[in-house]
C-alpha positions as CSV (number, residue, x, y, z in Angstrom):
1,M,14.1,12.1,-3.3
2,G,14.8,8.4,-3.8
3,A,13.0,5.8,-1.8
4,T,15.3,4.0,0.5
5,V,15.2,0.7,2.5
6,T,16.1,1.1,6.1
7,A,16.6,-1.6,8.8
8,G,13.0,-1.1,9.8
9,W,10.7,0.5,7.2
10,P,11.2,2.2,3.8
11,A,11.1,6.0,3.9
12,S,7.6,7.0,3.0
13,D,6.8,9.5,0.3
14,R,3.1,9.5,1.2
15,G,3.0,13.3,1.2
16,L,3.6,13.3,-2.6
17,F,0.3,11.3,-3.1
18,D,-3.2,12.5,-3.0
19,I,-4.4,10.0,-0.4
20,P,-6.3,11.2,2.6
21,D,-5.8,10.0,6.1
22,G,-7.8,6.9,6.9
23,V,-7.4,5.4,3.5
24,V,-5.2,2.2,3.2
25,Y,-4.8,2.0,-0.6
26,L,-3.2,-1.3,-1.6
27,N,-4.4,-1.6,-5.2
28,T,-1.8,0.0,-7.4
29,A,-2.1,-3.0,-9.7
30,S,-5.6,-1.8,-10.6
31,I,-5.2,1.9,-10.7
32,G,-2.1,3.7,-9.5
33,P,-2.5,6.3,-6.7
34,R,-2.5,9.9,-7.9
35,L,0.5,12.1,-7.4
36,H,-0.1,15.7,-6.5
37,T,2.2,16.8,-9.4
38,V,0.1,14.7,-11.8
39,T,-3.1,16.3,-10.6
40,R,-1.7,19.8,-10.9
41,A,-0.4,19.0,-14.4
42,G,-3.8,17.9,-15.5
43,E,-5.5,21.0,-14.0
44,A,-3.0,23.3,-15.8
45,A,-3.6,21.4,-19.0
46,L,-7.4,21.8,-18.7
47,E,-6.9,25.5,-18.2
48,R,-4.6,25.8,-21.2
49,F,-7.0,23.8,-23.4
50,A,-9.7,26.3,-22.6
51,T,-7.8,28.8,-24.8
52,P,-7.3,26.9,-28.0
53,W,-6.2,30.0,-29.9
54,E,-3.0,29.8,-27.9
55,I,-2.2,26.2,-29.1
56,R,0.5,26.3,-31.8
57,P,1.1,23.6,-34.4
58,A,4.3,22.6,-32.6
59,D,2.3,21.8,-29.5
60,W,0.7,18.9,-31.3
61,F,4.1,17.2,-31.2
62,E,6.4,18.6,-28.5
63,G,4.6,17.2,-25.5
64,A,4.3,13.8,-27.1
65,E,8.0,13.8,-28.0
66,A,8.9,14.6,-24.4
67,V,6.8,11.7,-23.1
68,R,8.2,9.4,-25.7
69,G,11.7,10.2,-24.5
70,L,10.8,9.7,-20.8
71,F,9.3,6.3,-21.5
72,A,12.3,5.3,-23.5
73,D,14.5,6.2,-20.5
74,L,12.2,4.0,-18.3
75,V,12.9,0.9,-20.5
76,G,16.5,1.7,-21.5
77,G,15.7,2.2,-25.1
78,R,15.5,4.9,-27.8
79,P,12.6,7.3,-28.3
80,D,12.4,6.3,-32.0
81,C,11.2,2.9,-30.8
82,V,8.3,4.2,-28.7
83,A,4.7,4.5,-30.0
84,L,2.0,6.3,-28.1
85,V,-1.2,4.2,-28.1
86,P,-4.6,4.4,-26.3
87,A,-4.5,1.0,-24.6
88,V,-2.6,-2.3,-24.2
89,S,-5.2,-4.0,-26.5
90,Y,-4.2,-1.5,-29.2
91,G,-0.5,-2.3,-28.8
92,I,-1.1,-6.1,-28.8
93,A,-3.3,-5.7,-31.9
94,L,-0.4,-4.0,-33.6
95,A,1.8,-6.9,-32.8
96,A,-0.8,-9.4,-34.0
97,R,-1.1,-7.5,-37.3
98,N,2.6,-7.5,-37.9
99,V,4.1,-10.8,-36.5
100,P,3.7,-13.7,-38.9
101,V,1.6,-16.6,-37.5
102,R,1.3,-19.4,-40.0
103,A,-0.9,-22.5,-40.1
104,G,0.3,-25.2,-37.8
105,S,2.4,-22.8,-35.6
106,T,1.8,-22.0,-31.9
107,V,1.4,-19.0,-29.7
108,V,2.5,-19.5,-26.1
109,I,0.9,-17.6,-23.3
110,L,0.4,-18.1,-19.6
111,E,-2.6,-20.0,-18.1
112,D,-4.9,-17.4,-16.6
113,Q,-3.0,-14.6,-18.3
114,Y,-4.6,-11.1,-18.3
115,P,-6.9,-11.0,-21.3
116,A,-5.4,-7.9,-23.0
117,N,-2.6,-10.1,-24.3
118,V,-4.8,-13.1,-25.0
119,Y,-7.8,-12.3,-27.2
120,A,-5.8,-11.0,-30.2
121,W,-3.8,-14.2,-30.3
122,R,-6.9,-16.4,-30.0
123,R,-8.4,-14.6,-33.0
124,V,-5.2,-14.8,-35.0
125,C,-4.8,-18.5,-34.3
126,A,-8.5,-19.2,-35.2
127,E,-8.1,-17.3,-38.5
128,R,-4.8,-18.8,-39.5
129,G,-5.0,-22.4,-38.3
130,A,-2.6,-22.0,-35.5
131,T,-2.9,-23.1,-31.8
132,V,-2.7,-21.2,-28.5
133,R,-0.7,-23.2,-25.9
134,Y,-1.1,-22.3,-22.2
135,A,1.8,-22.5,-19.8
136,G,0.6,-23.5,-16.3
137,R,2.7,-23.5,-13.2
138,S,2.8,-26.2,-10.6
139,P,4.4,-26.6,-7.1
140,S,7.4,-28.1,-8.8
141,R,7.6,-25.7,-11.8
142,S,7.8,-22.0,-12.1
143,L,6.0,-19.9,-14.7
144,T,9.2,-19.3,-16.5
145,D,10.0,-23.1,-16.8
146,A,6.4,-23.8,-17.8
147,V,6.8,-21.3,-20.8
148,L,10.2,-22.6,-21.8
149,R,8.8,-26.2,-22.0
150,L,6.3,-25.1,-24.7
151,V,8.7,-23.1,-26.9
152,D,9.9,-25.2,-29.8
153,E,10.4,-25.0,-33.6
154,R,6.6,-24.5,-34.1
155,T,6.4,-21.5,-31.9
156,A,5.6,-18.2,-33.8
157,V,5.0,-16.0,-30.8
158,V,5.6,-16.0,-27.1
159,A,3.2,-13.5,-25.5
160,V,3.7,-13.1,-21.8
161,P,3.9,-10.5,-18.9
162,N,6.8,-9.9,-16.6
163,C,4.8,-11.2,-13.7
164,H,1.4,-12.7,-13.1
165,W,-1.3,-10.2,-12.6
166,T,-3.0,-11.9,-9.6
167,D,-0.1,-12.6,-7.3
168,G,3.1,-11.2,-8.8
169,A,4.7,-14.6,-9.7
170,W,7.8,-13.6,-11.6
171,V,8.4,-14.4,-15.3
172,D,12.1,-14.3,-16.4
173,L,11.8,-12.3,-19.7
174,E,15.5,-12.5,-20.5
175,R,15.5,-16.4,-20.5
176,I,12.2,-16.5,-22.4
177,G,13.4,-13.9,-24.9
178,A,16.5,-15.9,-25.6
179,A,14.5,-19.1,-26.1
180,A,12.1,-17.3,-28.4
181,R,14.9,-16.0,-30.6
182,E,16.5,-19.4,-30.8
183,A,13.2,-20.8,-32.0
184,G,12.7,-18.0,-34.5
185,A,9.7,-16.7,-32.5
186,A,8.6,-13.2,-31.7
187,L,8.4,-12.0,-28.1
188,V,5.4,-9.8,-27.2
189,V,5.3,-8.5,-23.6
190,D,2.5,-6.9,-21.7
191,A,4.5,-5.1,-18.9
192,S,1.5,-3.3,-17.4
193,Q,1.9,-5.1,-14.0
194,S,5.6,-4.4,-13.7
195,L,6.9,-1.4,-15.6
196,G,7.6,1.5,-13.3
197,A,8.1,-0.7,-10.3
198,L,10.4,-3.4,-11.6
199,P,13.5,-2.7,-13.6
200,L,13.3,-3.7,-17.2
201,D,15.9,-3.2,-19.9
202,V,14.8,-3.7,-23.5
203,G,18.4,-4.2,-24.6
204,R,18.6,-7.3,-22.4
205,V,15.0,-8.6,-22.9
206,R,14.9,-7.7,-26.7
207,P,11.1,-7.8,-27.2
208,D,9.6,-7.4,-30.6
209,F,6.7,-5.5,-29.0
210,L,6.4,-4.4,-25.4
211,V,3.2,-2.7,-24.3
212,S,2.2,-1.1,-21.0
213,V,-0.7,1.0,-19.7
214,G,0.3,4.2,-18.1
215,Y,-2.2,4.4,-15.3
216,K,-1.0,1.5,-13.0
217,W,2.6,1.4,-11.8
218,Q,3.5,4.4,-14.0
219,L,1.1,6.5,-12.0
220,G,-0.2,8.3,-15.0
221,P,-3.6,9.1,-16.5
222,Y,-6.1,6.6,-17.9
223,G,-6.3,6.4,-21.7
224,L,-2.6,6.6,-22.6
225,A,-0.4,3.6,-23.1
226,Y,3.0,2.9,-24.6
227,A,4.3,0.4,-27.1
228,Y,8.0,-0.3,-27.5
229,V,8.6,-1.6,-31.0
230,D,11.9,-3.2,-32.1
231,E,13.6,-1.6,-35.1
232,R,13.1,-4.6,-37.2
233,W,9.4,-3.6,-37.6
234,H,9.9,0.1,-38.3
235,E,10.4,0.2,-42.1
236,D,7.7,-2.1,-43.3
237,G,5.4,-2.4,-40.2
238,A,1.7,-1.9,-40.8
239,P,-0.1,0.5,-38.4
240,L,-3.7,-0.1,-37.3
241,E,-4.9,3.2,-38.6
242,E,-3.9,5.8,-41.1
243,S,-3.7,9.0,-39.0
244,W,-2.6,12.2,-40.7
245,L,-0.5,12.9,-37.6
246,T,1.8,9.9,-38.3
247,R,2.7,11.0,-41.8
248,E,6.0,12.6,-42.8
249,G,5.7,16.4,-42.8
250,S,2.5,16.5,-40.8
251,E,4.1,19.2,-38.6
252,D,3.4,21.6,-41.6
253,F,-0.3,22.2,-41.3
254,S,-0.4,24.3,-44.5
255,G,0.6,21.2,-46.6
256,L,-1.8,18.5,-45.1
257,V,-3.6,18.0,-48.5
258,D,-0.2,17.3,-50.2
259,Y,-0.8,13.7,-49.4
260,V,2.3,11.5,-48.8
261,D,2.7,7.8,-48.3
262,R,5.8,8.0,-46.1
263,Y,5.4,7.8,-42.3
264,R,7.2,9.8,-39.6
265,S,10.4,8.1,-38.5
266,G,10.8,5.1,-36.3
267,A,7.8,3.7,-34.4
268,R,5.8,6.9,-34.8
269,R,4.0,5.2,-37.7
270,F,2.3,3.1,-35.0
271,D,1.0,6.0,-32.9
272,G,-2.7,6.0,-32.2
273,G,-4.9,8.7,-33.6
274,E,-5.1,11.8,-31.5
275,F,-1.9,10.8,-29.7
276,P,-1.1,14.5,-28.8
277,Q,-3.5,14.1,-25.9
278,F,-3.4,17.7,-24.7
279,I,-4.8,16.8,-21.2
280,S,-3.2,13.4,-20.6
281,M,0.3,14.1,-22.0
282,P,1.3,16.7,-19.3
283,M,0.1,14.3,-16.6
284,A,2.0,11.4,-18.0
285,R,5.1,13.6,-18.3
286,A,4.8,14.5,-14.6
287,A,4.3,10.9,-13.6
288,L,7.2,9.5,-15.6
289,S,9.5,12.3,-14.4
290,Q,8.8,11.3,-10.8
291,L,9.4,7.6,-11.4
292,L,12.8,8.4,-13.0
293,A,13.7,10.8,-10.1
294,W,13.0,8.0,-7.6
295,G,14.7,5.4,-9.7
296,V,12.9,2.1,-10.5
297,D,15.6,0.1,-8.7
298,E,14.9,2.1,-5.5
299,I,11.1,1.7,-6.0
300,Q,11.5,-2.0,-6.3
301,A,13.7,-2.2,-3.2
302,A,11.4,-0.2,-1.1
303,L,8.2,-2.1,-2.2
304,S,10.0,-5.4,-1.6
305,G,10.6,-4.4,2.0
306,I,6.9,-3.6,2.4
307,T,5.6,-6.8,0.8
308,L,8.0,-8.9,2.7
309,R,6.6,-7.5,5.9
310,I,3.1,-8.3,4.7
311,E,4.2,-11.8,3.6
312,R,5.5,-12.6,7.0
313,R,2.4,-11.3,8.8
314,A,0.0,-13.1,6.4
315,S,1.9,-16.3,6.9
316,D,1.4,-16.0,10.7
317,L,-2.4,-15.8,10.0
318,G,-2.3,-19.0,8.0
319,L,-2.6,-17.5,4.6
320,D,-0.9,-19.0,1.5
321,V,1.7,-16.7,0.1
322,E,4.0,-16.9,-2.9
323,E,7.5,-16.8,-1.3
324,T,9.6,-13.8,-2.1
325,Q,12.1,-15.6,-4.3
326,G,9.2,-16.7,-6.6
327,R,7.6,-13.3,-7.1
328,V,8.3,-9.7,-7.9
329,G,8.8,-7.3,-4.9
330,H,6.0,-4.9,-5.6
331,M,2.9,-7.1,-5.1
332,L,1.8,-10.4,-3.7
333,G,-1.2,-12.6,-3.5
334,L,-2.6,-13.9,-0.2
335,G,-4.3,-17.2,-0.7
336,L,-7.4,-18.1,1.3
337,P,-7.4,-21.8,2.0
338,R,-11.1,-21.9,2.7
339,G,-12.1,-19.5,-0.1
340,V,-13.1,-15.9,0.0
341,P,-15.7,-15.2,2.8
342,E,-18.9,-13.6,1.6
343,R,-18.8,-9.8,1.8
344,L,-15.1,-9.8,2.7
345,G,-14.5,-7.0,0.1
346,D,-17.3,-4.9,1.6
347,E,-16.0,-5.3,5.1
348,L,-12.4,-4.4,4.1
349,R,-13.7,-1.3,2.3
350,R,-15.8,-0.3,5.4
351,R,-12.5,-0.3,7.3
352,G,-10.9,1.9,4.7
353,I,-8.7,-0.9,3.2
354,H,-8.7,-1.1,-0.6
355,L,-7.2,-4.1,-2.3
356,A,-8.3,-6.5,-5.0
357,I,-9.9,-10.0,-4.8
358,R,-8.7,-12.1,-7.7
359,G,-10.1,-15.7,-7.6
360,D,-9.3,-17.1,-4.2
361,K,-6.5,-14.6,-3.5
362,L,-6.3,-11.1,-2.1
363,R,-3.9,-9.1,-4.3
364,V,-1.9,-6.6,-2.3
365,A,-0.2,-3.9,-4.3
366,P,1.3,-1.1,-2.3
367,H,3.4,1.9,-3.4
368,L,5.6,4.5,-1.8
369,H,2.7,6.0,0.1
370,T,2.2,2.8,2.1
371,T,3.1,3.2,5.8
372,E,3.8,0.7,8.6
373,R,0.5,1.7,10.1
374,D,-1.2,0.7,6.8
375,V,0.1,-2.8,7.2
376,E,-1.0,-3.0,10.8
377,L,-4.5,-2.0,9.8
378,L,-4.5,-4.6,7.1
379,V,-3.4,-7.3,9.5
380,E,-6.0,-6.2,12.0
381,A,-8.8,-6.3,9.4
382,L,-7.8,-9.7,8.1
383,T,-7.6,-11.1,11.6
384,A,-11.1,-9.9,12.3
385,C,-12.6,-10.9,9.0
386,L,-11.1,-14.4,8.3
């Protein structure tokens, strides 16, 4: 059933989530709420793994290929361009190993960007005599415009998210991707805080590498992430490790010592070791299937309605809020003009309200389990605590 926006409140799918009564969970941007179908898939996978004699050679690949295809559907791409990796840092390290960064060139990132898409570029720049340039927003300039001002003929890489991780401020990847290509630079995207809740089409954005964790807005298990790798890097791209599972013919277990230098097709050469993930893969399959059944456009529309209601109520309390047109619809940051009161987080948790404090902001990240009553409880708590 797709989420829909009504004149009052989006239809709630709370019953699909494993969230008990009395819990107001507004922290999807940290860890996504668990779907019952994902829990059941994990339990069934544990049971199956308890009988290893029933696991066939084909099972090492079939589940992974199914998930690869679902993720490709999520981003509007081809399964051959999807690598299964253990973390965003792994996928960004793949990009940093393959994208040329020469002495005197620059890598453009956001100011206060999430570190998973920062540290690899700092190391590369330090090792090769390049420079990291930080794009900072201001009241008169959006994050997108701040990035575009720094992209020039010296730029080797633009490494950005689709939105800021603390408050959902939007980054226009299509405009930035076009500017990067015009400058001869690579585009590397960490989509962890948007993919699954905000529509993204790799055919329009055209990233060189796009990486996302699976346990936030994709509602999947921890320890499985995804890397979309453009075709230009497939033939000669260098993986981070030399797994036997990524070699051509690895499906034939009887011939594993007939060593070959050729990799499996497409982005499979970049798969992390132990990518079959017998427990996590069925959970990821259930989560991605549910997202596609809802439709990401519908998810974004429903969550936009929820955060707009929170935005208006928070403004009435005197909190600073990124206006709707400047942010994504699935999360927002509530600025506290006088700073974060001591023990605010503890008091909110005592009231059953779970969100994130990031700097001087409260980051609110609902999902389709969020009800109108949840928002009322949030407002009551903020009124009492601030």
